[in-house]
C-alpha positions as CSV (number, residue, x, y, z in Angstrom):
1,M,-3.5,15.3,28.1
2,S,-5.9,13.8,25.6
3,T,-6.5,15.6,22.3
4,P,-10.0,17.2,22.1
5,S,-12.3,15.2,19.8
6,K,-13.1,18.4,17.8
7,D,-9.4,18.8,17.0
8,V,-9.2,15.2,15.8
9,A,-12.4,15.5,13.7
10,A,-11.2,18.7,12.1
11,M,-7.8,17.3,11.2
12,R,-9.3,14.2,9.8
13,R,-11.4,16.3,7.5
14,A,-8.2,18.3,6.5
15,I,-6.5,15.0,5.7
16,A,-9.5,13.9,3.6
17,L,-9.4,17.2,1.7
18,S,-5.6,16.8,1.1
19,R,-6.3,13.7,-1.0
20,K,-8.0,15.9,-3.6
21,G,-6.4,17.3,-6.7
22,F,-3.2,16.5,-8.5
23,P,-0.6,19.0,-7.2
24,A,2.6,17.1,-8.2
25,P,5.4,18.0,-7.9
26,N,4.1,20.0,-5.0
27,P,2.7,18.5,-1.8
28,H,-0.8,17.5,-1.0
29,V,-2.2,19.9,1.6
30,G,-5.6,20.2,3.2
31,C,-6.8,22.9,5.5
32,V,-9.9,23.4,7.7
33,I,-10.7,26.7,9.4
34,T,-13.0,26.7,12.4
35,G,-14.5,29.9,13.8
36,E,-14.2,31.3,17.3
37,D,-17.2,29.1,18.3
38,G,-15.6,25.9,16.9
39,S,-17.8,25.6,13.9
40,A,-16.3,24.9,10.5
41,V,-16.1,28.0,8.3
42,G,-13.6,27.2,5.6
43,D,-12.2,24.2,3.6
44,G,-9.3,24.1,1.2
45,W,-6.8,22.0,-0.7
46,C,-4.2,22.6,-3.4
47,D,-5.8,21.5,-6.7
48,F,-2.7,21.6,-8.9
49,A,0.8,23.0,-8.9
50,G,0.4,26.8,-9.4
51,A,-3.1,26.9,-7.9
52,P,-3.8,28.8,-4.6
53,H,-2.6,26.8,-1.6
54,A,-5.0,25.0,0.8
55,E,-4.7,27.7,3.5
56,A,-5.5,30.5,1.0
57,V,-8.6,28.7,-0.3
58,A,-9.9,27.9,3.2
59,L,-9.3,31.4,4.4
60,A,-11.0,32.9,1.4
61,E,-14.1,30.8,2.2
62,A,-14.0,31.7,5.9
63,G,-13.5,35.4,5.4
64,A,-13.9,37.4,8.6
65,R,-15.2,34.3,10.4
66,A,-11.7,33.1,10.7
67,A,-10.8,35.7,13.3
68,G,-10.3,34.1,16.7
69,G,-10.6,30.7,15.3
70,T,-8.3,27.7,14.5
71,A,-6.6,26.5,11.3
72,Y,-6.0,22.8,10.9
73,V,-3.3,22.1,8.2
74,T,-1.9,18.8,7.1
75,L,1.5,20.3,6.3
76,E,3.4,23.2,7.8
77,P,2.3,26.5,6.1
78,C,4.9,27.7,3.7
79,N,7.0,30.7,4.7
80,H,8.4,31.9,1.4
81,Y,7.3,33.5,-1.8
82,G,7.0,31.0,-4.6
83,R,4.3,31.0,-7.3
84,T,2.0,32.1,-4.4
85,P,2.6,34.3,-1.3
86,P,3.5,32.7,2.1
87,C,0.6,30.9,3.7
88,S,2.1,31.8,7.2
89,Q,1.5,35.5,6.5
90,A,-2.1,34.8,5.2
91,L,-2.9,33.0,8.4
92,L,-1.5,35.9,10.4
93,R,-3.6,38.4,8.5
94,S,-6.7,36.3,9.0
95,G,-6.7,36.8,12.8
96,V,-6.7,33.1,13.7
97,R,-5.5,32.6,17.3
98,R,-4.4,28.9,16.8
99,V,-2.8,26.7,14.1
100,V,-2.7,22.9,14.4
101,I,-0.2,21.3,12.0
102,A,0.0,17.6,11.3
103,V,3.5,17.4,9.7
104,L,6.4,19.8,9.5
105,D,7.7,20.6,6.0
106,P,11.1,19.1,5.3
107,N,11.7,21.4,2.3
108,P,14.2,24.0,3.6
109,V,13.0,26.5,1.0
110,A,9.4,26.6,2.3
111,A,9.8,25.6,6.0
112,G,9.6,27.9,8.9
113,G,6.0,28.7,8.9
114,A,5.4,27.3,12.4
115,E,8.1,29.3,13.9
116,A,7.0,32.5,12.1
117,L,3.5,32.0,13.5
118,R,4.8,31.4,17.1
119,E,6.9,34.5,16.9
120,A,3.8,36.5,16.0
121,G,2.0,35.2,19.1
122,I,-0.1,32.5,17.4
123,E,-0.6,29.3,19.4
124,V,0.9,26.5,17.3
125,E,0.5,22.7,17.9
126,I,2.4,20.1,15.8
127,G,1.9,16.3,15.3
128,L,-1.9,15.7,15.4
129,L,-2.6,12.6,13.2
130,A,0.9,13.0,11.7
131,D,1.1,9.4,10.3
132,S,-2.1,9.7,8.4
133,A,-1.2,13.0,7.0
134,A,2.2,11.8,6.0
135,E,0.9,8.8,4.1
136,V,-1.2,11.0,1.8
137,N,2.0,13.0,1.2
138,H,4.4,10.1,1.0
139,Q,5.8,11.1,-2.4
140,F,6.7,14.7,-1.5
141,L,8.1,13.8,1.9
142,F,10.2,11.0,0.4
143,A,11.6,13.3,-2.3
144,M,12.5,16.0,0.2
145,T,14.2,13.5,2.5
146,H,16.1,11.4,0.0
147,R,16.8,14.2,-2.5
148,R,15.4,12.2,-5.4
149,P,12.0,11.3,-6.8
150,E,10.0,8.5,-5.3
151,F,9.9,5.7,-8.0
152,T,6.7,3.7,-8.4
153,L,6.7,0.6,-10.6
154,K,3.4,-0.1,-12.3
155,A,2.3,-3.1,-14.2
156,A,-0.9,-4.6,-15.6
157,V,-0.7,-8.4,-15.3
158,G,-2.7,-11.6,-15.5
159,L,-3.1,-14.0,-12.6
160,D,0.2,-15.6,-13.7
161,G,2.1,-12.3,-13.5
162,R,2.4,-12.1,-17.3
163,I,2.2,-8.7,-19.1
164,A,1.5,-10.1,-22.6
165,L,0.5,-13.1,-24.6
166,P,3.3,-15.3,-26.1
167,N,2.8,-13.4,-29.4
168,G,3.5,-10.1,-27.6
169,D,-0.1,-8.8,-27.6
170,S,-0.8,-6.9,-24.4
171,K,-3.8,-4.7,-25.2
172,W,-5.9,-4.7,-23.0
173,I,-5.1,-6.9,-20.0
174,T,-7.1,-4.9,-17.5
175,G,-10.5,-3.2,-17.9
176,P,-11.4,0.5,-18.2
177,T,-11.7,1.1,-14.5
178,A,-8.2,-0.1,-13.8
179,R,-6.9,1.9,-16.8
180,K,-8.5,5.0,-15.3
181,A,-6.8,4.3,-12.0
182,G,-3.5,4.0,-13.9
183,H,-4.0,7.4,-15.5
184,A,-4.6,8.9,-12.0
185,L,-1.3,7.4,-10.9
186,R,0.5,9.2,-13.8
187,A,-1.0,12.5,-12.7
188,E,-0.3,11.7,-9.0
189,C,3.4,11.1,-9.7
190,G,3.8,14.0,-12.0
191,A,6.0,12.0,-14.4
192,V,5.7,8.7,-16.3
193,L,8.7,6.7,-17.6
194,V,9.0,3.8,-20.2
195,G,11.8,2.2,-22.1
196,C,12.1,2.5,-25.9
197,R,10.8,-1.0,-26.5
198,T,7.4,0.0,-25.0
199,V,7.3,3.0,-27.2
200,L,8.1,1.0,-30.3
201,A,5.7,-1.8,-29.5
202,D,2.7,0.2,-28.3
203,D,3.2,3.8,-29.5
204,P,1.6,5.2,-26.3
205,E,0.7,8.8,-25.6
206,L,1.6,8.5,-21.9
207,T,-0.9,11.2,-20.9
208,A,-3.3,11.3,-17.9
209,R,-6.7,11.2,-19.7
210,I,-8.9,11.8,-16.7
211,P,-10.8,14.9,-15.5
212,G,-9.1,17.4,-13.2
213,V,-5.5,17.1,-14.5
214,K,-4.3,20.7,-15.2
215,N,-0.6,19.9,-15.4
216,P,0.1,16.9,-17.7
217,P,2.8,14.6,-16.4
218,V,6.3,14.8,-17.8
219,R,7.0,11.8,-20.2
220,I,10.5,10.3,-19.8
221,L,11.8,7.9,-22.4
222,L,14.9,5.7,-21.8
223,D,16.5,5.1,-25.2
224,P,20.2,4.2,-24.7
225,N,20.7,3.0,-28.3
226,R,18.7,5.9,-29.9
227,R,16.1,3.7,-31.5
228,L,13.3,6.2,-31.4
229,T,12.8,8.4,-34.4
230,G,11.0,11.4,-32.8
231,K,7.8,10.6,-34.9
232,E,6.2,8.5,-32.2
233,R,3.1,9.8,-30.5
234,V,4.9,10.4,-27.2
235,F,6.8,13.3,-28.9
236,D,3.6,15.3,-29.6
237,N,2.8,18.6,-27.9
238,Q,0.4,17.3,-25.3
239,A,3.0,17.2,-22.6
240,E,6.7,17.7,-22.0
241,T,8.9,14.8,-23.1
242,W,12.4,14.0,-21.8
243,H,14.3,11.8,-24.3
244,I,17.2,10.1,-22.5
245,T,19.8,8.6,-24.8
246,G,23.3,7.2,-24.4
247,P,24.6,5.4,-21.3
248,I,22.0,5.2,-18.5
249,N,23.1,5.8,-14.9
250,L,19.9,5.7,-12.9
251,D,21.4,7.2,-9.7
252,L,22.7,10.2,-11.6
253,L,19.4,10.6,-13.5
254,A,17.4,10.4,-10.3
255,A,19.5,13.3,-8.8
256,D,19.1,15.3,-12.0
257,W,15.3,14.8,-12.2
258,Y,15.0,15.9,-8.5
259,R,17.0,19.1,-9.3
260,R,14.6,19.7,-12.3
261,G,11.6,19.6,-9.9
262,L,10.3,16.0,-10.0
263,T,9.1,14.4,-6.7
264,G,7.7,11.2,-8.2
265,V,8.0,9.1,-11.3
266,L,5.7,6.2,-12.4
267,I,7.7,3.5,-14.1
268,E,5.4,1.8,-16.6
269,G,7.9,-0.6,-18.0
270,G,8.4,-2.8,-19.8
271,A,10.0,-5.7,-18.1
272,I,13.6,-4.7,-18.9
273,T,13.1,-1.2,-17.6
274,H,11.4,-2.6,-14.4
275,G,14.4,-4.8,-14.0
276,H,16.9,-1.9,-14.2
277,F,15.1,0.0,-11.4
278,L,14.7,-3.1,-9.2
279,R,18.4,-4.0,-9.5
280,A,19.4,-0.4,-8.8
281,G,17.3,-0.4,-5.6
282,L,15.1,2.3,-7.0
283,A,11.7,0.7,-6.7
284,D,10.1,2.5,-3.7
285,R,6.5,1.5,-4.4
286,I,4.8,-1.0,-6.6
287,E,1.3,-0.8,-8.1
288,L,0.1,-4.0,-9.7
289,F,-3.2,-4.2,-11.6
290,V,-4.2,-7.9,-11.6
291,A,-6.7,-9.1,-14.2
292,P,-8.7,-12.4,-13.8
293,K,-6.9,-13.8,-16.8
294,V,-4.2,-16.3,-17.6
295,L,-1.8,-15.2,-20.4
296,G,0.4,-18.4,-20.5
297,A,4.0,-18.3,-21.7
298,G,4.3,-14.6,-22.3
299,P,6.8,-12.4,-20.5
300,S,6.3,-11.5,-16.8
301,W,6.6,-8.0,-15.6
302,V,9.9,-8.9,-13.8
303,H,11.3,-11.6,-16.1
304,A,14.5,-9.5,-16.7
305,A,15.1,-8.4,-13.1
306,D,17.5,-11.2,-11.9
307,L,16.4,-10.5,-8.3
308,P,17.7,-12.0,-5.0
309,S,15.4,-14.2,-3.0
310,P,11.9,-12.9,-2.1
311,L,12.9,-12.6,1.5
312,E,15.3,-9.9,0.7
313,L,13.1,-7.7,-1.4
314,G,11.6,-5.7,1.5
315,W,8.1,-4.6,0.3
316,E,4.9,-4.9,2.2
317,I,1.3,-4.8,0.9
318,I,-0.2,-1.6,2.2
319,K,-3.6,-1.8,0.5
320,S,-5.7,-3.4,-2.2
321,A,-8.8,-2.3,-4.0
322,R,-11.2,-3.6,-6.6
323,R,-11.0,-1.8,-9.9
324,G,-14.0,-3.1,-11.8
325,E,-13.2,-6.7,-12.5
326,D,-9.6,-6.2,-11.7
327,L,-7.6,-5.8,-8.4
328,Q,-5.1,-3.1,-7.6
329,V,-2.4,-4.1,-5.1
330,S,-0.2,-1.4,-3.6
331,L,3.1,-2.1,-2.0
332,A,5.7,0.1,-0.3
333,K,9.3,-0.6,0.5
334,R,10.2,-0.9,4.1
335,F,12.9,1.6,5.2
336,E,14.4,0.6,8.5
């Protein structure tokens, strides 16, 4: 049986809504409520971690018009009390007769909303536009499945793959539009990581300086030889900072960061730090910002990686986009 076009249209809108906000480490969720006559009466998404969930926002807009209608949700409604009440119970109280879910929630703490709704007599359908909804939520779904954060390597490079001039100057390779997109990636991941050499060379703030970010990303510093003094700008009070010293075991750290609530980490380098994650098999996504410049004999973003042949690396380009004069290329690792 073919899916009614009105269901497809409503779920597409819910997926578009789910892209809004910066809810890390929580999932991206979008919700559309249609009334008994099929007309749209409520839209919602989770704007940031701790904000009302998408279903609650959409139901508040719909009010009494939700009774007898349908809720379209990109991720299974939560079925537990966290920072907000269960969305499954809010849907039950609203009087909707049907709930269409794109993707089930792999988080055992929050899962069970679909079954709770069915047991209460609500018609539940699962899987509509699941692939599209899952791609928006790739970070959360990866973390729940692999029990560690999804790691995204990010670099700003010239056409020759270099991240700095031979004298070490690297400010600024890309333009303001690309830098803004980089700040959005920090907020999207919920954490940003650099090595101590980057801190000593650039003294960055590592904040997400764009509108709409309510929860600043966690800043993670790898400093095995304790070279940082604590006076660098990254130790200010703008965001939480995790200073990792002593021997570095990335697998153990990844498991610990997941237990502490991280679902994504943006690895901003430098080249030695990128190399550590590449060699450890912990580079799940790559975001390259390519500027129309040639930097010559400076270091490349992977010059310290000591990688196998390109045929063994296993990434594929999933999209590219112009960022002002620059190009953002996004890659994802293939998991068989």
